[in-house]
GULUMVEX-600515 format. One line per field, with one value per residue (C-alpha): residue in one letter; x, y, z. Coordinates in Angstrom, 3 decimals, padded with zeros to 6 digits, m for minus. Example, Ala and Ser with C-alpha at 12.3 -4.5 7.8 and 13.67 -1.06 7.14 Angstrom:
<nodes>
resn [a; s];
xx [012.300; 013.670];
yy [m004.500; m001.060];
zz [007.800; 007.140];
</nodes>
This chain:
<nodes>
resn [m; k; k; t; m; l; l; g; a; l; m; l; m; a; v; a; g; f; a; q; e; s; r; q; d; a; s; v; s; a; i; g; v; f; g; p; q; v; n; g; n; a; v; q; l; n; s; t; g; t; v; g; f; l; g; s; y; r; y; m; l; t; p; r; s; a; l; e; l; n; y; g; f; a; q; n; s; i; a; y; r; t; s; f; l; p; n; g; r; v; h; t; r; q; q; e; i; s; g; a; y; v; y; n; m; n; f; r; n; f; n; p; f; l; e; a; g; v; g; g; m; i; f; t; p; i; r; d; s; g; t; t; l; l; d; t; k; q; n; t; n; i; g; a; l; f; g; g; g; v; a; y; e; l; s; p; s; f; d; i; r; v; q; y; r; g; f; v; v; k; a; p; d; f; g; l; t; d; f; k; t; n; r; y; q; v; i; s; m; p; a; l; g; v; a; y; h; f];
xx [173.862; 177.580; 176.783; 174.349; 176.930; 179.603; 177.251; 176.358; 180.038; 180.816; 177.941; 179.147; 182.663; 181.309; 179.224; 182.143; 184.432; 181.962; 181.518; 185.289; 185.316; 185.105; 181.538; 181.822; 184.014; 184.338; 185.936; 187.138; 187.447; 188.330; 185.716; 185.471; 182.072; 181.082; 177.605; 176.439; 174.995; 171.225; 168.834; 165.104; 162.277; 164.399; 167.069; 170.665; 172.509; 176.283; 178.126; 181.838; 183.801; 185.230; 186.789; 184.999; 184.886; 182.943; 182.545; 180.915; 179.933; 179.288; 177.737; 178.090; 174.858; 176.498; 179.959; 178.484; 175.778; 176.138; 174.254; 176.027; 175.425; 177.145; 177.773; 179.374; 180.401; 181.639; 181.462; 181.056; 179.422; 176.316; 175.747; 172.305; 171.482; 167.959; 166.461; 165.976; 169.264; 172.250; 174.720; 173.238; 175.653; 175.188; 178.149; 176.839; 177.492; 176.453; 175.831; 174.806; 173.103; 172.370; 171.931; 172.716; 172.751; 176.215; 176.930; 180.522; 182.651; 186.003; 189.031; 191.985; 192.984; 190.621; 187.013; 184.825; 181.437; 178.246; 175.886; 172.456; 170.390; 168.481; 169.325; 169.034; 171.202; 171.155; 172.105; 172.739; 173.571; 176.573; 176.010; 179.368; 180.896; 180.348; 176.551; 174.935; 171.387; 170.828; 167.189; 168.168; 166.984; 168.238; 167.043; 166.791; 166.184; 165.603; 167.464; 169.003; 172.587; 174.321; 177.897; 180.630; 184.284; 186.996; 188.617; 192.209; 192.954; 196.191; 195.715; 192.797; 192.069; 192.655; 191.826; 192.060; 188.847; 188.452; 184.885; 182.536; 179.370; 176.492; 173.657; 170.449; 168.714; 166.529; 168.541; 168.365; 166.450; 167.175; 163.533; 163.580; 161.052; 163.522; 165.988; 163.528; 164.741; 162.292; 165.057; 167.040; 170.809; 173.421; 176.136; 179.299; 181.429; 184.539; 186.141; 189.456; 189.745; 190.832; 188.581; 189.175; 187.507; 186.470];
yy [m158.145; m157.414; m153.912; m155.341; m157.877; m155.164; m152.904; m155.772; m156.597; m152.947; m152.793; m155.964; m154.548; m151.327; m153.220; m155.500; m152.479; m150.804; m154.024; m154.190; m150.746; m150.701; m149.790; m149.991; m148.472; m148.463; m145.598; m144.850; m141.232; m139.184; m136.470; m133.317; m132.743; m129.131; m128.109; m124.488; m122.686; m123.237; m120.815; m121.345; m121.744; m120.009; m122.744; m122.360; m125.432; m125.575; m128.606; m129.253; m129.939; m133.420; m135.958; m139.070; m141.866; m142.232; m145.416; m145.242; m147.629; m146.206; m147.989; m146.381; m146.445; m144.638; m143.036; m139.823; m141.061; m143.133; m144.182; m144.037; m145.510; m143.964; m144.765; m142.138; m142.216; m139.547; m138.597; m135.067; m133.056; m130.913; m128.122; m126.656; m123.359; m122.584; m120.306; m123.371; m125.139; m122.856; m125.688; m128.978; m131.224; m134.478; m136.603; m137.933; m140.781; m139.448; m141.911; m141.190; m143.648; m142.092; m142.658; m140.184; m139.606; m138.622; m136.721; m137.184; m135.242; m136.318; m134.087; m136.429; m137.594; m135.150; m136.232; m133.547; m134.665; m133.347; m135.331; m135.008; m137.477; m138.349; m140.179; m140.472; m139.007; m141.011; m139.098; m141.487; m140.125; m141.697; m141.990; m140.937; m137.898; m135.848; m136.107; m134.065; m135.405; m139.140; m139.182; m138.385; m140.665; m141.521; m139.305; m140.512; m137.527; m137.700; m135.149; m134.257; m134.691; m132.416; m131.802; m131.977; m132.686; m133.983; m137.393; m137.580; m140.854; m142.424; m145.579; m147.409; m148.990; m146.147; m142.493; m139.847; m137.953; m134.518; m133.370; m131.142; m132.780; m130.977; m132.667; m130.702; m132.186; m131.135; m130.278; m133.142; m132.723; m136.195; m136.580; m133.613; m130.797; m128.273; m129.055; m128.543; m125.769; m126.637; m125.593; m127.287; m127.163; m127.827; m130.124; m129.522; m132.598; m132.055; m135.382; m136.732; m140.383; m143.144; m145.111; m148.548; m149.308; m152.872];
zz [m227.773; m227.368; m226.096; m223.517; m222.327; m222.107; m220.145; m217.785; m217.227; m216.441; m213.948; m212.212; m211.976; m210.463; m207.904; m207.027; m206.623; m204.270; m202.297; m201.631; m200.013; m196.246; m195.336; m191.549; m188.902; m185.140; m183.243; m179.731; m178.588; m175.547; m174.989; m172.933; m171.302; m170.596; m169.465; m169.288; m166.309; m166.344; m164.620; m164.309; m161.821; m159.107; m159.475; m160.687; m162.020; m162.631; m164.005; m163.627; m166.787; m167.114; m169.484; m170.702; m173.265; m176.534; m178.570; m182.026; m184.801; m188.280; m191.281; m194.728; m196.736; m199.677; m200.066; m198.543; m196.138; m192.981; m189.876; m186.525; m183.054; m180.014; m176.377; m174.150; m170.505; m168.087; m164.399; m163.102; m160.334; m160.664; m158.137; m157.432; m155.767; m154.621; m151.995; m149.766; m150.537; m151.193; m151.867; m153.116; m155.029; m156.933; m158.074; m161.382; m163.804; m167.244; m170.089; m173.678; m176.010; m179.401; m183.110; m185.883; m189.618; m190.864; m194.103; m195.339; m197.829; m199.286; m199.984; m200.490; m196.987; m195.239; m194.763; m193.153; m191.842; m190.253; m188.055; m186.458; m184.474; m181.317; m178.143; m174.424; m171.693; m168.456; m165.299; m162.385; m158.918; m157.205; m153.472; m152.076; m150.378; m153.556; m153.207; m150.439; m150.903; m150.730; m151.952; m155.570; m158.381; m161.866; m164.763; m168.364; m170.642; m174.406; m176.493; m179.852; m181.041; m183.562; m184.578; m187.133; m187.549; m189.795; m190.187; m191.437; m193.229; m192.003; m194.093; m195.746; m192.337; m189.854; m189.452; m186.743; m185.941; m184.399; m183.825; m181.908; m180.567; m178.918; m177.060; m176.391; m173.351; m170.439; m167.339; m164.798; m161.544; m160.060; m159.083; m156.687; m157.152; m155.695; m158.545; m161.451; m163.768; m166.593; m169.006; m171.761; m171.987; m174.671; m173.345; m175.413; m176.059; m178.189; m179.109; m180.383; m181.396; m183.733; m186.125; m187.631; m190.997; m191.894];
</nodes>
Protein backbone atom coordinates (compact mmCIF):
# COMPACT_ATOMS: atom_id res chain seq x y z
CA UNK A 1 0.00 0.00 0.00
CA UNK A 2 2.83 2.41 0.86
CA UNK A 3 4.53 1.63 -2.46
CA UNK A 4 1.29 2.35 -4.36
CA UNK A 5 0.83 5.66 -2.53
CA UNK A 6 4.47 6.62 -3.20
CA UNK A 7 4.10 5.74 -6.88
CA UNK A 8 0.87 7.77 -7.11
CA UNK A 9 2.51 10.77 -5.43
CA UNK A 10 5.45 10.61 -7.84
CA UNK A 11 3.10 10.47 -10.83
CA UNK A 12 1.15 13.49 -9.56
CA UNK A 13 4.39 15.43 -9.09
CA UNK A 14 5.47 14.56 -12.64
CA UNK A 15 2.13 15.64 -14.09
CA UNK A 16 2.15 18.86 -12.07
CA UNK A 17 5.71 19.60 -13.21
CA UNK A 18 4.75 19.12 -16.85
CA UNK A 19 1.65 21.27 -16.41
CA UNK A 20 3.80 24.19 -15.16
CA UNK A 21 5.90 24.20 -18.33
CA UNK A 22 4.87 26.68 -20.98
CA UNK A 23 3.00 24.74 -23.66
CA UNK A 24 2.11 27.63 -25.96
CA UNK A 25 3.97 30.37 -27.74
CA UNK A 26 3.26 33.20 -30.14
CA UNK A 27 5.89 34.59 -32.48
CA UNK A 28 6.35 37.56 -34.79
CA UNK A 29 8.88 37.35 -37.63
CA UNK A 30 10.18 39.36 -40.54
CA UNK A 31 10.32 37.19 -43.67
CA UNK A 32 11.93 37.42 -47.07
CA UNK A 33 9.75 36.21 -49.95
CA UNK A 34 11.55 34.88 -53.04
CA UNK A 35 9.76 33.12 -55.89
CA UNK A 36 11.58 31.31 -58.70
CA UNK A 37 11.22 31.87 -62.41
CA UNK A 38 8.39 29.63 -63.64
CA UNK A 39 8.18 28.51 -67.29
CA UNK A 40 5.31 26.53 -68.75
CA UNK A 41 2.58 26.60 -71.38
CA UNK A 42 4.54 29.27 -73.36
CA UNK A 43 4.37 31.61 -70.32
CA UNK A 44 7.27 32.93 -68.22
CA UNK A 45 6.57 34.19 -64.68
CA UNK A 46 9.06 36.21 -62.59
CA UNK A 47 8.39 37.42 -59.04
CA UNK A 48 10.23 40.26 -57.34
CA UNK A 49 11.78 39.53 -53.96
CA UNK A 50 10.27 41.36 -51.03
CA UNK A 51 10.02 41.54 -47.23
CA UNK A 52 6.92 40.58 -45.28
CA UNK A 53 5.45 39.65 -41.91
CA UNK A 54 4.74 36.25 -40.30
CA UNK A 55 2.68 35.63 -37.17
CA UNK A 56 2.61 32.13 -35.64
CA UNK A 57 0.93 30.36 -32.74
CA UNK A 58 2.40 27.05 -31.53
CA UNK A 59 0.85 24.56 -29.09
CA UNK A 60 3.09 21.85 -27.59
CA UNK A 61 1.45 18.41 -27.57
CA UNK A 62 4.54 16.81 -25.99
CA UNK A 63 8.03 18.21 -25.24
CA UNK A 64 9.03 17.27 -28.84
CA UNK A 65 5.79 17.64 -30.85
CA UNK A 66 3.75 20.75 -31.57
CA UNK A 67 1.01 22.07 -33.81
CA UNK A 68 1.43 25.48 -35.41
CA UNK A 69 -0.88 28.01 -37.10
CA UNK A 70 0.60 30.71 -39.36
CA UNK A 71 -0.47 33.91 -41.06
CA UNK A 72 1.92 35.61 -43.47
CA UNK A 73 1.63 38.83 -45.45
CA UNK A 74 3.76 40.43 -48.17
CA UNK A 75 3.42 42.57 -51.30
CA UNK A 76 5.39 42.05 -54.49
CA UNK A 77 5.11 42.28 -58.26
CA UNK A 78 4.73 39.36 -60.66
CA UNK A 79 5.76 39.84 -64.29
CA UNK A 80 4.42 37.66 -67.11
CA UNK A 81 5.87 37.21 -70.58
CA UNK A 82 3.87 35.51 -73.31
CA UNK A 83 3.90 35.64 -77.10
CA UNK A 84 0.82 37.90 -76.94
CA UNK A 85 1.86 40.04 -73.96
CA UNK A 86 5.60 40.72 -73.64
CA UNK A 87 5.31 42.76 -70.42
CA UNK A 88 2.29 42.03 -68.21
CA UNK A 89 2.69 42.98 -64.54
CA UNK A 90 0.51 42.43 -61.48
CA UNK A 91 1.17 44.22 -58.17
CA UNK A 92 0.17 41.52 -55.69
CA UNK A 93 -0.87 41.18 -52.06
CA UNK A 94 0.27 37.68 -50.99
CA UNK A 95 -1.21 36.12 -47.84
CA UNK A 96 -0.46 32.72 -46.30
CA UNK A 97 -2.77 30.83 -43.96
CA UNK A 98 -1.28 27.48 -42.93
CA UNK A 99 -1.06 24.80 -40.27
CA UNK A 100 1.92 22.55 -39.58
CA UNK A 101 3.28 19.78 -37.40
CA UNK A 102 6.54 20.79 -35.70
CA UNK A 103 9.17 18.35 -34.37
CA UNK A 104 11.46 19.93 -31.74
CA UNK A 105 14.85 18.91 -30.34
CA UNK A 106 16.60 20.38 -27.29
CA UNK A 107 20.34 21.08 -26.89
CA UNK A 108 20.68 23.38 -23.88
CA UNK A 109 19.62 26.84 -25.11
CA UNK A 110 19.43 25.75 -28.77
CA UNK A 111 16.20 24.14 -29.96
CA UNK A 112 16.33 22.99 -33.60
CA UNK A 113 13.01 22.12 -35.23
CA UNK A 114 11.51 20.76 -38.45
CA UNK A 115 8.01 21.45 -39.72
CA UNK A 116 5.64 20.28 -42.44
CA UNK A 117 2.03 21.16 -43.15
CA UNK A 118 -0.61 22.44 -45.56
CA UNK A 119 -2.17 25.79 -46.22
CA UNK A 120 -3.49 28.30 -48.67
CA UNK A 121 -1.70 31.09 -50.48
CA UNK A 122 -3.98 33.99 -51.47
CA UNK A 123 -2.76 36.16 -54.35
CA UNK A 124 -4.80 39.38 -54.59
CA UNK A 125 -4.13 41.88 -57.40
CA UNK A 126 -3.75 45.50 -56.33
CA UNK A 127 -5.24 47.85 -58.90
CA UNK A 128 -2.66 50.61 -59.06
CA UNK A 129 0.11 51.76 -61.40
CA UNK A 130 2.02 48.52 -60.74
CA UNK A 131 -0.71 46.43 -62.42
CA UNK A 132 -0.96 46.66 -66.21
CA UNK A 133 -4.10 44.52 -66.58
CA UNK A 134 -7.20 45.52 -64.67
CA UNK A 135 -9.28 42.37 -65.36
CA UNK A 136 -7.18 40.20 -62.99
CA UNK A 137 -8.90 38.24 -60.22
CA UNK A 138 -7.85 36.89 -56.82
CA UNK A 139 -6.31 33.38 -56.72
CA UNK A 140 -6.46 31.11 -53.67
CA UNK A 141 -4.13 28.15 -54.21
CA UNK A 142 -3.70 25.21 -51.82
CA UNK A 143 -0.14 24.10 -51.17
CA UNK A 144 2.32 22.44 -48.80
CA UNK A 145 4.61 24.03 -46.23
CA UNK A 146 8.00 22.62 -45.18
CA UNK A 147 11.00 23.99 -43.35
CA UNK A 148 13.27 24.00 -40.37
CA UNK A 149 15.22 26.27 -38.12
CA UNK A 150 16.59 26.86 -34.67
CA UNK A 151 15.27 28.74 -31.65
CA UNK A 152 17.76 30.21 -29.18
CA UNK A 153 16.31 30.52 -25.67
CA UNK A 154 16.97 33.95 -24.18
CA UNK A 155 14.89 33.24 -21.06
CA UNK A 156 12.09 30.83 -20.07
CA UNK A 157 9.64 33.27 -21.71
CA UNK A 158 11.46 34.43 -24.86
CA UNK A 159 13.47 32.98 -27.70
CA UNK A 160 14.87 34.14 -31.03
CA UNK A 161 13.96 32.03 -34.08
CA UNK A 162 15.81 31.72 -37.36
CA UNK A 163 14.20 29.47 -39.96
CA UNK A 164 13.82 28.58 -43.59
CA UNK A 165 10.26 28.04 -44.84
CA UNK A 166 9.30 26.77 -48.26
CA UNK A 167 5.79 26.82 -49.68
CA UNK A 168 4.97 24.60 -52.68
CA UNK A 169 2.03 26.10 -54.56
CA UNK A 170 0.66 26.40 -58.08
CA UNK A 171 1.82 29.56 -59.84
CA UNK A 172 -0.99 32.16 -59.88
CA UNK A 173 -2.73 33.07 -63.14
CA UNK A 174 -5.14 35.72 -61.72
CA UNK A 175 -8.01 34.21 -63.68
CA UNK A 176 -6.42 34.93 -67.08
CA UNK A 177 -5.90 32.07 -69.54
CA UNK A 178 -2.84 33.82 -71.01
CA UNK A 179 -1.11 33.66 -67.58
CA UNK A 180 -1.62 29.90 -66.97
CA UNK A 181 1.74 28.14 -66.58
CA UNK A 182 0.23 24.90 -65.19
CA UNK A 183 3.36 24.63 -63.03
CA UNK A 184 4.10 24.53 -59.31
CA UNK A 185 6.68 26.73 -57.64
CA UNK A 186 8.55 26.74 -54.33
CA UNK A 187 8.31 30.15 -52.68
CA UNK A 188 11.30 30.52 -50.31
CA UNK A 189 10.61 32.44 -47.11
CA UNK A 190 13.54 32.75 -44.69
CA UNK A 191 12.39 34.23 -41.38
CA UNK A 192 13.87 35.89 -38.30
CA UNK A 193 11.67 36.58 -35.28
CA UNK A 194 10.95 36.55 -31.57
CA UNK A 195 8.66 34.10 -29.72
CA UNK A 196 6.93 34.56 -26.37
CA UNK A 197 6.14 31.41 -24.35
CA UNK A 198 3.11 31.30 -22.02
